[in-house]
DOVEX-978058 format. One record per residue: x, y, z of N, C-alpha, C in turn; chain; residue number from 1; residue in one letter. Coordinates in steps of 0.05 Angstrom, whole numbers. Layout:
<recs>
X;Y;Z;X;Y;Z;X;Y;Z;A;NUM;a
...
</recs>
This chain:
<recs>
-762;545;-695;-776;528;-676;-756;515;-657;A;1;x
-763;515;-632;-745;503;-612;-745;473;-616;A;2;x
-722;461;-612;-719;432;-614;-716;419;-586;A;3;x
-724;395;-584;-721;380;-559;-695;364;-560;A;4;x
-678;367;-539;-653;352;-539;-659;323;-535;A;5;x
-647;306;-551;-652;278;-550;-633;265;-530;A;6;x
-645;247;-512;-629;232;-493;-638;204;-493;A;7;x
-622;186;-480;-631;158;-476;-653;158;-455;A;8;x
-674;143;-459;-698;146;-443;-705;123;-424;A;9;x
-686;105;-420;-692;82;-401;-678;86;-375;A;10;x
-689;75;-354;-676;79;-328;-650;64;-326;A;11;x
-646;44;-343;-621;29;-343;-598;47;-351;A;12;x
-604;68;-368;-583;86;-376;-574;103;-353;A;13;x
-593;109;-335;-585;124;-311;-565;108;-295;A;14;x
-570;81;-292;-551;65;-277;-525;60;-292;A;15;x
-526;60;-318;-502;58;-334;-484;82;-329;A;16;x
-496;106;-328;-480;130;-322;-470;129;-294;A;17;x
-486;119;-276;-479;117;-248;-455;98;-244;A;18;x
-456;76;-257;-433;57;-255;-408;68;-267;A;19;x
-411;83;-289;-388;95;-301;-375;115;-282;A;20;x
-391;131;-268;-380;150;-249;-367;137;-226;A;21;x
-375;112;-219;-363;98;-196;-336;87;-203;A;22;x
-333;78;-228;-308;64;-236;-287;84;-246;A;23;x
-295;108;-253;-275;127;-264;-263;145;-243;A;24;x
-239;155;-248;-226;175;-231;-215;164;-206;A;25;x
-203;182;-190;-190;174;-165;-208;176;-141;A;26;x
-234;184;-145;-252;188;-123;-270;164;-119;A;27;x
-264;140;-131;-282;117;-129;-284;108;-101;A;28;x
-262;107;-86;-263;97;-59;-279;115;-41;A;29;x
-277;142;-45;-291;161;-27;-320;163;-33;A;30;x
-329;153;-57;-357;156;-65;-371;129;-67;A;31;x
-361;109;-52;-372;82;-55;-393;76;-35;A;32;x
-400;94;-17;-421;88;3;-448;89;-11;A;33;x
-467;75;2;-494;75;-10;-507;102;-11;A;34;x
-500;120;9;-511;147;8;-502;162;-16;A;35;x
-476;159;-23;-465;173;-46;-476;162;-72;A;36;x
-480;136;-72;-492;123;-96;-520;133;-100;A;37;x
-536;135;-78;-563;144;-80;-564;174;-89;A;38;x
-546;190;-79;-545;218;-87;-539;221;-117;A;39;x
-519;206;-127;-513;208;-155;-536;198;-172;A;40;x
-549;177;-163;-572;166;-178;-594;187;-181;A;41;x
-600;201;-159;-622;221;-160;-614;244;-178;A;42;x
-589;253;-177;-580;275;-194;-582;267;-223;A;43;x
-573;243;-230;-574;234;-257;-603;231;-266;A;44;x
-620;221;-248;-648;218;-255;-662;244;-260;A;45;x
-656;264;-243;-668;291;-247;-659;303;-274;A;46;x
-633;299;-280;-623;309;-306;-637;295;-329;A;47;x
-641;269;-326;-654;254;-347;-683;264;-351;A;48;x
-697;269;-329;-725;278;-330;-726;306;-344;A;49;x
-707;323;-338;-708;350;-349;-703;349;-379;A;50;x
-688;330;-389;-681;329;-417;-694;306;-432;A;51;x
-714;294;-421;-727;272;-435;-743;281;-459;A;52;x
-747;263;-477;-763;269;-501;-793;266;-493;A;53;x
-809;287;-495;-837;286;-487;-852;264;-502;A;54;x
-843;257;-526;-856;237;-542;-848;209;-534;A;55;x
-827;206;-519;-817;180;-510;-806;182;-482;A;56;x
-823;187;-462;-814;192;-435;-803;167;-421;A;57;x
-791;172;-398;-781;150;-382;-804;131;-373;A;58;x
-797;106;-369;-816;86;-360;-819;89;-329;A;59;x
-843;98;-320;-847;103;-292;-842;78;-275;A;60;x
-852;56;-284;-850;31;-269;-821;23;-265;A;61;x
-805;26;-286;-777;18;-285;-762;37;-266;A;62;x
-768;63;-267;-754;82;-250;-761;76;-221;A;63;x
-786;71;-215;-795;64;-188;-780;39;-177;A;64;x
-778;19;-194;-764;-5;-186;-735;0;-179;A;65;x
-722;16;-196;-693;22;-191;-690;38;-166;A;66;x
-708;57;-161;-706;73;-136;-710;55;-112;A;67;x
-728;36;-114;-733;17;-92;-707;1;-86;A;68;x
-694;-7;-108;-669;-22;-104;-647;-6;-91;A;69;x
-646;20;-98;-626;38;-85;-633;40;-55;A;70;x
-658;43;-48;-666;45;-20;-660;19;-5;A;71;x
-664;-4;-19;-658;-29;-6;-628;-31;1;A;72;x
-611;-23;-18;-582;-23;-13;-575;-6;11;A;73;x
-587;17;13;-582;35;36;-591;22;62;A;74;x
-615;10;61;-625;-3;85;-608;-27;94;A;75;x
-598;-42;75;-580;-65;82;-554;-55;95;A;76;x
-543;-33;84;-518;-23;95;-523;-14;124;A;77;x
-545;0;129;-551;9;156;-556;-15;175;A;78;x
-569;-36;164;-574;-60;180;-547;-73;187;A;79;x
-529;-75;168;-503;-87;173;-487;-71;194;A;80;x
-489;-45;193;-476;-28;213;-487;-33;241;A;81;x
-514;-36;242;-527;-42;268;-518;-69;279;A;82;x
-518;-89;261;-510;-116;270;-481;-116;279;A;83;x
-464;-102;265;-435;-100;273;-433;-88;301;A;84;x
-449;-67;306;-448;-55;333;-458;-75;354;A;85;x
-479;-89;348;-490;-109;367;-469;-131;372;A;86;x
-456;-140;351;-436;-161;353;-413;-152;371;A;87;x
-404;-126;367;-383;-115;384;-391;-115;413;A;88;x
-416;-108;419;-426;-107;446;-427;-135;458;A;89;x
-435;-155;441;-436;-182;451;-408;-193;457;A;90;x
-389;-187;440;-362;-196;445;-350;-183;470;A;91;x
-357;-158;475;-347;-145;500;-359;-159;524;A;92;x
-385;-165;523;-398;-179;545;-386;-207;549;A;93;x
-381;-221;527;-369;-247;528;-341;-246;541;A;94;x
-326;-226;533;-299;-223;545;-300;-218;575;A;95;x
-320;-202;584;-323;-197;612;-329;-223;627;A;96;x
-347;-239;616;-354;-264;629;-330;-283;629;A;97;x
-316;-285;607;-293;-303;605;-271;-295;625;A;98;x
-268;-269;629;-247;-260;647;-251;-271;676;A;99;x
-276;-275;683;-282;-286;709;-274;-315;713;A;100;x
-266;-329;691;-259;-357;692;-229;-361;697;A;101;x
-213;-340;696;-184;-343;700;-178;-355;728;A;102;x
-163;-377;727;-156;-391;752;-175;-413;759;A;103;x
-197;-415;744;-217;-436;749;-214;-460;731;A;104;x
-225;-483;739;-224;-507;723;-250;-509;707;A;105;x
-247;-517;682;-270;-520;664;-269;-547;650;A;106;x
-292;-557;641;-294;-581;626;-296;-574;596;A;107;x
-278;-585;580;-279;-581;551;-276;-608;537;A;108;x
-281;-609;512;-278;-634;496;-249;-644;498;A;109;x
-247;-670;504;-220;-683;505;-222;-708;522;A;110;x
-200;-723;523;-200;-749;537;-176;-753;555;A;111;x
-164;-731;564;-140;-733;581;-147;-732;610;A;112;x
-134;-749;626;-136;-748;655;-108;-743;666;A;113;x
-106;-722;682;-80;-715;694;-80;-723;723;A;114;x
-66;-745;730;-65;-755;757;-43;-741;773;A;115;x
-52;-726;794;-33;-711;811;-44;-711;839;A;116;x
-26;-717;858;-35;-717;886;-55;-739;892;A;117;x
-55;-760;876;-73;-782;881;-101;-779;870;A;118;x
-106;-758;854;-132;-753;844;-131;-742;815;A;119;x
-150;-751;799;-152;-740;772;-182;-735;766;A;120;x
-188;-714;751;-215;-707;745;-221;-708;715;A;121;x
-244;-717;708;-253;-717;680;-283;-711;679;A;122;x
-294;-714;655;-323;-708;652;-335;-724;629;A;123;x
-361;-725;629;-376;-739;608;-400;-722;600;A;124;x
-406;-722;574;-429;-708;564;-447;-729;551;A;125;x
-471;-733;562;-490;-753;552;-511;-740;535;A;126;x
-517;-753;512;-537;-743;494;-566;-749;504;A;127;x
-568;-767;522;-595;-775;533;-590;-788;560;A;128;x
-611;-792;577;-607;-805;603;-597;-834;599;A;129;x
-581;-843;618;-569;-870;616;-574;-885;642;A;130;x
-578;-911;640;-581;-928;664;-554;-934;676;A;131;x
-533;-934;660;-506;-939;670;-485;-927;652;A;132;x
-466;-913;665;-444;-901;650;-418;-914;660;A;133;x
-401;-923;642;-376;-937;649;-353;-921;638;A;134;x
-333;-916;655;-309;-902;647;-286;-921;648;A;135;x
-270;-922;626;-247;-940;625;-222;-922;622;A;136;x
-203;-925;642;-179;-909;642;-156;-926;631;A;137;x
-141;-913;613;-119;-927;598;-93;-912;603;A;138;x
-71;-928;603;-44;-916;605;-34;-908;577;A;139;x
-9;-898;576;2;-889;550;4;-911;529;A;140;x
6;-936;538;8;-959;520;-19;-969;512;A;141;x
-41;-958;523;-68;-967;516;-78;-989;533;A;142;x
-63;-996;555;-72;-1017;573;-92;-1007;593;A;143;x
-112;-1023;600;-132;-1015;619;-120;-1013;647;A;144;x
-123;-990;659;-114;-986;686;-136;-990;706;A;145;x
-159;-979;700;-183;-983;716;-208;-979;700;A;146;x
-228;-994;707;-255;-991;694;-275;-987;717;A;147;x
-290;-965;717;-308;-960;738;-336;-952;728;A;148;x
-356;-961;743;-384;-954;736;-392;-929;751;A;149;x
-403;-910;737;-413;-885;749;-443;-886;754;A;150;x
-456;-909;748;-484;-912;754;-502;-897;734;A;151;x
-527;-893;742;-546;-879;724;-541;-849;725;A;152;x
-544;-836;702;-539;-808;699;-560;-795;681;A;153;x
-566;-770;686;-584;-754;669;-569;-744;645;A;154;x
-584;-736;625;-572;-725;601;-557;-699;608;A;155;x
-536;-693;593;-520;-669;597;-492;-676;607;A;156;x
-478;-656;617;-450;-660;625;-448;-662;655;A;157;x
-428;-678;664;-422;-680;692;-393;-688;695;A;158;x
-382;-684;719;-354;-691;724;-352;-715;742;A;159;x
-328;-727;742;-323;-750;759;-294;-748;769;A;160;x
-288;-763;790;-261;-763;801;-250;-792;800;A;161;x
-224;-794;795;-210;-820;797;-189;-818;819;A;162;x
-190;-837;837;-172;-836;860;-144;-848;854;A;163;x
-139;-854;830;-112;-865;823;-109;-894;828;A;164;x
-130;-908;837;-127;-936;842;-131;-952;816;A;165;x
-117;-975;815;-119;-992;791;-138;-1015;797;A;166;x
-146;-1030;776;-163;-1053;780;-149;-1074;797;A;167;x
-122;-1074;796;-107;-1094;812;-105;-1086;841;A;168;x
-115;-1062;848;-114;-1054;876;-90;-1036;883;A;169;x
-73;-1032;864;-49;-1015;869;-55;-986;863;A;170;x
-34;-970;864;-36;-941;859;-22;-935;833;A;171;x
-35;-920;815;-23;-913;789;-3;-891;794;A;172;x
18;-890;777;38;-869;779;26;-842;770;A;173;x
35;-820;782;26;-794;772;33;-790;743;A;174;x
17;-775;729;21;-769;701;-5;-767;686;A;175;x
-2;-767;659;-26;-764;642;-36;-792;633;A;176;x
-61;-795;634;-75;-819;624;-97;-810;605;A;177;x
-110;-828;592;-133;-822;576;-155;-841;583;A;178;x
-180;-833;576;-202;-850;583;-223;-851;561;A;179;x
-239;-872;562;-262;-875;543;-287;-878;560;A;180;x
-310;-874;548;-335;-876;563;-356;-890;545;A;181;x
-372;-906;559;-395;-919;545;-419;-917;563;A;182;x
-443;-915;551;-467;-911;566;-490;-927;553;A;183;x
-507;-938;569;-530;-953;559;-556;-945;573;A;184;x
-577;-949;559;-604;-946;571;-620;-970;563;A;185;x
-624;-988;582;-635;-1014;575;-615;-1029;559;A;186;x
-622;-1037;535;-603;-1050;517;-592;-1032;495;A;187;x
-600;-1007;496;-592;-987;475;-568;-971;484;A;188;x
-550;-966;466;-528;-948;472;-536;-919;472;A;189;x
-524;-903;489;-529;-875;491;-504;-860;482;A;190;x
-508;-839;466;-486;-823;457;-472;-810;481;A;191;x
-445;-814;482;-430;-804;505;-403;-794;495;A;192;x
-396;-769;503;-370;-757;496;-353;-752;520;A;193;x
-327;-755;517;-308;-751;539;-302;-721;542;A;194;x
-299;-712;566;-291;-684;572;-267;-684;590;A;195;x
-248;-666;585;-225;-664;602;-225;-638;617;A;196;x
-210;-637;639;-209;-614;656;-185;-596;649;A;197;x
-190;-571;646;-168;-552;641;-170;-528;660;A;198;x
-147;-517;667;-147;-493;684;-143;-468;667;A;199;x
-160;-449;669;-159;-425;652;-136;-407;663;A;200;x
-116;-403;646;-93;-387;654;-93;-359;641;A;201;x
-107;-356;619;-107;-330;606;-131;-328;587;A;202;x
-137;-304;579;-159;-298;561;-148;-285;535;A;203;x
-156;-296;512;-146;-286;487;-170;-278;470;A;204;x
-170;-253;460;-192;-244;443;-182;-240;415;A;205;x
-194;-254;396;-186;-253;368;-210;-247;350;A;206;x
-205;-250;324;-225;-244;304;-249;-264;306;A;207;x
-244;-288;316;-265;-308;318;-279;-308;345;A;208;x
-272;-288;362;-285;-286;388;-265;-291;410;A;209;x
-276;-297;434;-259;-300;458;-250;-329;460;A;210;x
-224;-333;466;-213;-360;471;-201;-361;498;A;211;x
-202;-384;511;-190;-389;537;-164;-404;533;A;212;x
-143;-395;546;-117;-410;545;-117;-428;569;A;213;x
-118;-455;564;-118;-475;585;-90;-485;589;A;214;x
-81;-484;614;-53;-493;620;-49;-522;611;A;215;x
-29;-526;593;-22;-552;584;-40;-564;563;A;216;x
-63;-550;556;-81;-561;537;-84;-543;512;A;217;x
-74;-519;513;-77;-501;491;-102;-483;494;A;218;x
-111;-472;471;-133;-453;471;-159;-467;462;A;219;x
-181;-458;474;-207;-468;466;-227;-444;466;A;220;x
-246;-445;448;-265;-423;447;-282;-422;472;A;221;x
-289;-398;480;-305;-394;505;-331;-410;503;A;222;x
-344;-410;480;-370;-423;478;-368;-454;476;A;223;x
-343;-465;478;-339;-494;478;-337;-505;507;A;224;x
-338;-487;527;-337;-496;554;-363;-510;561;A;225;x
-361;-535;571;-385;-551;578;-394;-546;607;A;226;x
-375;-542;624;-381;-538;653;-359;-524;667;A;227;x
-366;-508;687;-346;-495;704;-345;-510;730;A;228;x
-322;-518;739;-320;-534;763;-313;-516;787;A;229;x
</recs>
């Protein structure tokens, strides 16, 4: 009488064999893709079905679940590949846009004012509309050089110019200064951040995206630019 060959009858055994084939030998790297995993799984499953014990067959529900998981892995890998392609296209587009900024002045986070030729430029970013915005310019020692009111402003970023005049009526020496900003709406304070002007001298593309090299200020991410002047 013919005998039935005995095998392990759970779908987990198929995955155990699958994992063993992945970790053994020198071909692990070349067979690590989801397509290769799925192919091995199906081959092992077919072999298991051919040699199963008719009195103790494989659990259909468990096999279906494991096959769904394999398909999910494949789908995720394809989705990741698609997203990587889209990211590459986005970075190329970002680089093209950033290249057009070379030689231009931009507003970025910072509080430096560079006085040259009797004029210095800075910027402010308001979190909400303000009835009055006040800029205070300080020298290297922290002494107030000039305090000026910029009046009412809408929310968002804007630039301003300093003519180099001091509160005493004199002219400040050329060089670098720093400034602070305060804003109010009625009796309430409004969130206000200082912005400094930088000239884009070069474009740098790295793993974290496109960066702009600002003369004298270092590098800043392209998406950190608040305004182009």
